[in-house]
C-alpha positions as CSV (number, residue, x, y, z in Angstrom):
1,M,9.4,-2.3,-5.2
2,S,10.7,-3.6,-8.4
3,K,11.1,-1.3,-11.4
4,V,7.8,-2.5,-12.9
5,E,6.0,-1.9,-9.5
6,F,7.6,1.5,-9.2
7,K,6.4,2.5,-12.7
8,K,2.9,1.3,-11.8
9,F,3.1,3.2,-8.5
10,L,4.0,6.4,-10.3
11,S,1.5,6.1,-13.1
12,K,-1.3,5.6,-10.6
13,G,-0.3,8.9,-9.1
14,G,-0.5,10.5,-12.5
15,I,3.3,10.6,-13.0
16,F,4.2,9.2,-16.5
17,L,7.9,8.9,-17.3
18,T,9.9,7.9,-20.3
19,E,12.0,4.7,-19.8
20,Q,15.1,6.8,-19.5
21,E,13.5,9.1,-16.8
22,L,12.2,6.0,-15.0
23,R,15.7,4.4,-15.0
24,E,17.4,7.5,-13.7
25,I,14.9,8.0,-10.9
26,Y,14.7,4.4,-10.0
27,N,18.5,4.1,-9.7
28,Q,18.5,7.1,-7.4
29,Y,16.0,5.4,-5.0
30,D,17.6,2.0,-5.3
31,Y,20.1,2.7,-2.4
32,H,21.5,-0.9,-2.2
33,Q,21.6,-1.3,-6.0
34,D,19.8,-4.6,-5.6
35,G,16.9,-3.9,-8.1
36,Q,14.5,-3.1,-5.3
37,I,13.3,0.1,-3.6
38,N,12.7,-0.1,0.1
39,Y,9.3,1.5,0.8
40,A,10.4,3.2,4.1
41,E,13.5,4.7,2.6
42,F,11.5,5.9,-0.4
43,I,8.9,7.6,1.7
44,Q,11.6,9.2,3.9
45,Y,13.4,10.5,0.9
46,I,10.2,12.0,-0.6
47,R,9.5,13.7,2.7
48,T,12.9,15.1,3.2
49,S,13.7,16.0,-0.4
50,M,10.8,18.2,-1.2
51,S,12.2,21.8,-1.4
52,E,10.3,24.7,0.1
53,N,9.6,25.9,-3.5
54,R,8.1,22.5,-4.5
55,L,6.1,22.3,-1.2
56,S,4.8,25.9,-1.9
57,A,3.8,24.9,-5.4
58,V,1.9,21.9,-4.2
59,K,0.1,24.0,-1.6
60,Y,-0.7,26.7,-4.2
61,A,-2.1,24.1,-6.6
62,Y,-4.3,22.6,-3.9
63,Q,-5.5,26.0,-2.8
64,F,-6.2,26.9,-6.4
65,L,-8.3,23.8,-6.9
66,D,-10.0,24.2,-3.5
67,Y,-11.3,27.7,-4.4
68,D,-14.2,27.6,-2.0
69,R,-11.9,26.5,0.9
70,V,-13.8,23.4,2.1
71,G,-10.7,21.3,2.3
72,K,-12.0,18.8,-0.2
73,L,-11.6,18.5,-3.9
74,P,-14.8,17.1,-5.6
75,I,-13.9,14.3,-8.1
76,G,-15.9,15.9,-10.9
77,M,-13.9,19.1,-10.5
78,L,-10.6,17.2,-10.7
79,F,-11.8,15.6,-14.0
80,S,-12.8,18.9,-15.4
81,K,-9.5,20.6,-14.6
82,F,-7.3,17.7,-15.9
83,K,-5.8,18.7,-19.3
84,A,-5.1,15.5,-21.1
85,K,-4.1,17.2,-24.3
86,E,-1.1,18.7,-22.4
87,H,0.2,15.4,-21.2
88,P,3.7,14.5,-22.5
89,R,2.5,11.2,-23.9
90,V,-0.3,12.9,-25.9
91,R,2.2,15.5,-27.2
92,T,4.5,12.7,-28.4
93,R,1.5,10.8,-29.8
94,E,2.2,7.7,-27.6
95,K,-1.4,7.9,-26.3
96,T,-4.5,9.7,-27.3
97,E,-6.2,12.3,-25.0
98,E,-8.9,9.8,-24.4
99,Q,-6.5,7.1,-23.2
100,V,-4.6,9.5,-20.9
101,F,-7.9,10.8,-19.5
102,A,-9.1,7.2,-19.0
103,D,-5.9,6.4,-17.2
104,F,-6.2,9.4,-14.9
105,K,-9.8,8.7,-14.2
106,A,-9.1,5.1,-13.3
107,A,-6.3,6.1,-11.0
108,I,-8.5,8.6,-9.2
109,V,-11.5,6.3,-8.9
110,K,-9.4,3.5,-7.4
111,K,-8.3,5.8,-4.6
112,R,-11.8,6.6,-3.4
C-alpha cells in the first residue's frame, strides 16, 4: 500500500490520523523503506502486536455493544452509539459532526 492507500484504509476503518501520526505509523510498517507497505507483513504485525490489554479492551467494547449477546451488532445501534462530537477532527474544527458522522456511516455501509 502506498501512503495514500494506507490513509484511506485507516479512515474506512474509522481511524483518522493527523499527517504527522500517519507518517510515523506508516514509516513503522514500511519495513523495506520503499514507500510501500506489504499487506501480509502489515496483517502479521497487527496480529502479533496487539497487547493483552488492547485485546481485552476490544473484547470489552464489543461485549458492551452486544449487550443482548446475540453475536451481532445491528447497524442502527452502531450509528446511535457513535459520538461524532468527540472525534478529534471535530474537536480541532477540521470537520463538522455531520461530516464525521457521514464518513463513519459511509465506511460502515460499504462493509455490508
